[in-house]
N, C-alpha and C positions, 0 to 999 in steps of 0.2 A: 505493498499500499504502500502510495505517495505520500510526504505526510507536506503540506502547504505551513509556510512560516503567518502567522494573523498579525505576529507583533507589528506599529505600523510606530514610524516615524512621525510627531508631530510639530510644525511649525510656524512661525507669525506668521501672518497674513494679511496680505494693503490691498483691498480695492482701489486705484487711483483713476476717479475721471477729469477729463478735461473739461471746464467750466466756466461758462461765461458769467454767472454770479452763483449762489449754493449759501443758503439758511438755515439756523439751526432755534427752533424754537421748544421752551419748556411752558406749559400754560398755556399763558396769554402774551408771555414774553418772549421775543425775542433777542434771542444773549448773546449770538456771532451774527455774522456775516462778510462775503468777502467778493469782492465783485470776478474779474477774469484770474482763472488760473487752474488748482485744481481743492478739489472734493476729495482727500483719504479718508477712505474705514478701516479700522484699522484692529485684527481679533489676535490677542496677545496667550499664545496655549499654557500650558503647566511645564512644557519644560526647553521653553525660551529663556536663551542666555542672551550676557550684552554682543555677544558678536550678531545673533539675531537681527537686534535694535541698531547694529550700527548700520547691517546689511540695508535693511528696509530705509533706515533713513537716510545712505546715501544714494538708493535709488530714487525716491523718490523726490531728491535734491538735483538728480546729475540726470531725470531720464528726459533726453530732447523729443517733446512732444509736441509742442508751439513749431510754429513761423518762426523764420529769421525775414531783418528788413527788409527781401527781397522778395518776400511771399515763397520762398523754399518752404516745404514743408518738412520734417522731423528735425531741426538744426538748431535749434535752441529748447536749452532746460529752463524752467520754472525758474531759477538761481539768475541763468542768460537772460530774462527779458523782466524781472524784482517783478513777479506777477505776485499774487497770496497763495496760501496754503492753506485751509480747514482741514482740521487732523478729528475724526467721531471715533473714539469708541464704542465698539462693535465685538464684540465675543460670540454672537453667532454664527462668525465666518468660522467658530471652530467645530461644527456640528458635523456630526455622525448621523446617520439616517438608520436609522433601526426599526428598519419595515419602514413604514410612514410616519415616525415620532420622530425628530430632531431629538439629539445627542447631546449634552454639551460638558459633557466631563474631560471634555481636551484644552476645555479655555480652562486659566487660569482665574481662580476663585479671586473674585473679588478685593478681598484685602490686599491682597498680593501685587494682582495687577494693577493697582489706583499706583503705584509707586512709581513701577515701571513704565505704564503712562504718564505718568508725569515726566518720569526722566529723559523718555525720547522728547518732549513736547521742550525741554531745557535743551537737549543736548542739538534739537533741528533749529533753533534759535541761534542758538551759538555759534550755529554754523551758516546762517544765513543771517536777514534783517530782522531782528527780532519782534518789530509788529506787523511785517507781514505776517506771520504766524496765527494761526486764528483755533482754537478748539470747540467744544462740544460743551459740556455735562456731564461729567461721568457717573455711572453710576440711573441718570436720571432717562426719566419715559423723556422723548424727542421726539418732532417732526426735523425732519433732513428735508428742506426741499430745493434740488440738485439740478442746475437747468444744462443740461450735459453739454457741449458744445464738440457739433463731430453728426455723430455722436461717436467718442472716444473713449477707450475704459481701460484699462489693464491689472490685468488679478495678475497678483506677485509673492511669492513664498522665497522662506530666508530659507538656502538649501541649506541642505542634514549637515552636508561637509564631515571631516575630521573631529576622531576627541581627544587625536594625538597632542598635546601643545604645540612641541614642533611643526606638523603638518600645517597645524590652526597657524604660525608668526608665518607661515612661508605663506598663505596661501592670500594671507591679509596681506604680504609684500609685494606680489605679484601682481595684487587688486588694486592696489599705489600707483607702482611699476605702471599699469596700463595706462589710469585714468590721468597720469601726468604728461604721456603721449600723446592723450588726443585731448587736454588742454592745451598745451600746445600746437597741434592744428598739425594740416599736413606740407604749412608754405615754409615752417618755424623747425619743424622736425626736418626738414629736406635741405634749408640750410645749415642747418649743425649737422649733418651727410655730411654736406659735403663740404663743409669745411674739416671737416675729419681728412675727408680722401686727401686732399689739398696738404694736410701736414704731413698726411704720411708719404705723399709721393705730390713733391714740390711739381715735378713735369708737368703733372697733369693739369690737363684744359677745366674749366671754370665758367667759360664763353660760351659766346654760341653757338659752337664748334663743338658742344656736348661733351662728356667724362670723357673720352678715349682712350684713359691709361692705363683700361682695357686690355686693349689692341697694343699700345705698347709694349705690355709686358708676357701677350700671347708671340 
């Protein structure tokens, strides 16, 4: 008999929507609103760590979901455009269906999840502009009005990743290098490569005729 592994690893989940506006109302009071930007529904699981939070924060702020100044799609992040972010805690994202009944045991209990959620907001404000990060009311019954722009909706989960500390550190450094490379842009990184080739081979051409150093070497 073949046995199947029924163990599942839960991760932090986020539904990210590009919006033209979004608001949060509790009772009759509107407690938060944003204009153009991102509305993020965030579900924290019982197994989430700081690594999961850092990944989600990084993706929220760096996903390229907006046009650039020339109208080119998928070119700019919410930070690039200096738009707003509305973050709303939503434990139901951690739902596991048992038949037709939702089960929420994978969600982190409220008394533990609230400080994690508050920490995520604080870190997001530290990484961006504090006045552009808004949120709902943790644990409250809310009416969330979202005017989805597109529509554009991204479903995001933090990666399970390795548990070995050395592997975690290596993975984080690789991610940081990738982000630095993207931030430089193709023109800047290209100039750096050209300068490096010139230092290595003073006879290499960098003018309009192109780099012919490889032809000389061959």
